[in-house]
C-alpha positions in Angstrom: -10.5 5.1 61.3 -13.1 7.8 62.4 -11.5 10.3 60.0 -12.0 8.1 57.0 -15.6 7.4 58.0 -16.3 11.2 58.3 -14.6 11.9 55.0 -16.7 9.1 53.4 -19.9 10.5 54.9 -19.2 14.1 53.7 -18.5 12.8 50.2 -21.8 10.9 50.1 -23.6 14.0 51.2 -22.0 16.0 48.3 -22.9 13.3 45.8 -26.5 13.4 47.0 -26.8 17.2 46.8 -25.1 17.2 43.3 -22.0 19.2 44.3 -19.8 16.1 43.8 -20.1 14.7 40.3 -17.8 11.8 39.4 -16.9 11.7 35.7 -15.2 8.8 34.2 -11.7 9.4 32.9 -11.4 10.3 29.2 -9.9 7.5 27.1 -6.5 8.4 25.7 -6.4 9.5 22.1 -5.7 6.7 19.7 -3.0 7.9 17.4 -2.6 5.6 14.4 0.5 7.3 13.2 1.2 8.5 9.7 -0.6 6.9 6.7 1.5 4.5 4.7 2.5 5.7 1.3 2.4 3.1 -1.5 4.6 3.1 -4.6 2.7 3.9 -7.7 4.3 3.8 -11.2 3.5 5.7 -14.4 4.5 3.5 -17.3 4.1 6.3 -19.9 6.6 8.7 -18.3 8.7 6.0 -16.4 8.3 7.6 -13.0 7.4 6.3 -9.6 5.6 8.2 -6.9 4.8 7.4 -3.3 1.1 8.3 -2.8 -1.5 7.5 -0.1 -3.5 4.3 -0.7 -6.9 4.7 -2.3 -9.7 2.1 -2.8 -9.4 0.0 -6.0 -12.2 1.9 -7.7 -10.4 5.3 -7.3 -7.5 6.0 -9.6 -4.4 7.9 -8.9 -3.2 10.3 -11.6 0.3 11.0 -12.6 1.2 14.6 -11.6 3.4 15.0 -14.7 1.5 13.5 -17.7 -2.0 13.2 -16.2 -2.4 9.5 -17.1 -3.2 6.7 -14.7 -0.5 5.5 -12.2 -0.6 1.9 -11.1 -0.4 0.7 -7.5 2.8 -1.3 -7.4 3.1 -2.1 -3.6 5.2 -1.1 -0.7 8.3 -3.1 -1.8 8.5 -1.7 -5.3 11.8 -0.2 -6.3 11.6 1.8 -9.5 14.3 1.3 -12.2 16.2 4.3 -13.6 14.0 6.5 -15.8 16.4 5.9 -18.7 16.3 2.1 -18.4 13.3 1.5 -20.7 13.8 -2.3 -20.8 13.5 -2.5 -17.1 10.4 -0.4 -17.2 8.8 -2.6 -19.8 9.7 -5.7 -17.7 8.0 -4.1 -14.7 5.0 -3.2 -16.9 4.7 -6.8 -18.2 4.9 -8.2 -14.7 2.3 -5.8 -13.5 0.0 -6.5 -16.5 0.3 -10.3 -15.6 -1.0 -9.6 -12.0 2.3 -9.3 -10.1 2.4 -6.8 -7.2 5.5 -5.8 -5.2 4.8 -6.3 -1.5 6.0 -8.2 1.5 9.4 -8.8 2.9 10.6 -11.2 0.2 10.0 -14.2 2.5 8.0 -16.4 0.2 8.5 -19.8 -1.4 8.4 -18.6 -5.0 11.4 -17.9 -7.2 12.8 -14.4 -7.5 11.3 -12.2 -10.1 13.3 -12.0 -13.4 16.2 -9.6 -13.6 16.0 -9.0 -17.4 13.2 -8.3 -19.8 14.2 -11.3 -21.9 13.6 -13.6 -19.0 10.0 -12.5 -18.4 8.3 -14.8 -20.9 10.0 -18.0 -19.5 9.4 -16.8 -15.9 5.6 -16.3 -16.6 5.3 -19.8 -18.2 7.2 -21.5 -15.4 5.5 -19.7 -12.5 1.7 -19.4 -13.1 1.0 -19.6 -9.3 3.8 -17.4 -8.0 3.0 -15.9 -4.5 3.4 -12.3 -5.8 0.8 -12.9 -8.6 -2.2 -11.7 -6.7 -4.3 -9.8 -9.3 -6.0 -10.7 -12.6 -4.1 -10.0 -15.8 -4.7 -6.6 -17.4 -4.9 -7.3 -21.1 -5.0 -3.6 -22.1 -1.7 -3.0 -20.2 -0.1 -6.0 -21.8 -1.0 -4.8 -25.3 0.4 -1.3 -24.5 3.6 -2.9 -23.2 4.0 -5.0 -26.4 3.4 -1.9 -28.6 6.1 0.0 -26.7 8.5 -2.9 -27.0 8.0 -3.1 -30.8 8.7 0.7 -31.2 
């Protein structure tokens, strides 16, 4: 017991003279891990890119054609580049405010499989859980022009 008291006394003397400075431990570095990449689609060249997420007011640009790419969501699976009808279907859904995110565990019906089913789907499901954005009229017009060509 006397040894511990002597050790304690010497430590207090060192603290008083300034030769014993106690620094608190450094907090461990907080590693957030890699940044999520979000699927973006370019409807003009029918390509999809995984890019870092940006705020809504900043636009991502297509590395191939230089036009705007649209933030589709983490669950987006792009159709084949040659399947123009599927690309127009995706463009129409995006223009109506649909985004592709989540695990698929929602109460709404599945998204349409064919372009011909989109009109009926949109009429029947005005409050679908994946419809989270306001409609984009300019993109709708562009999709309709592409369909008529």
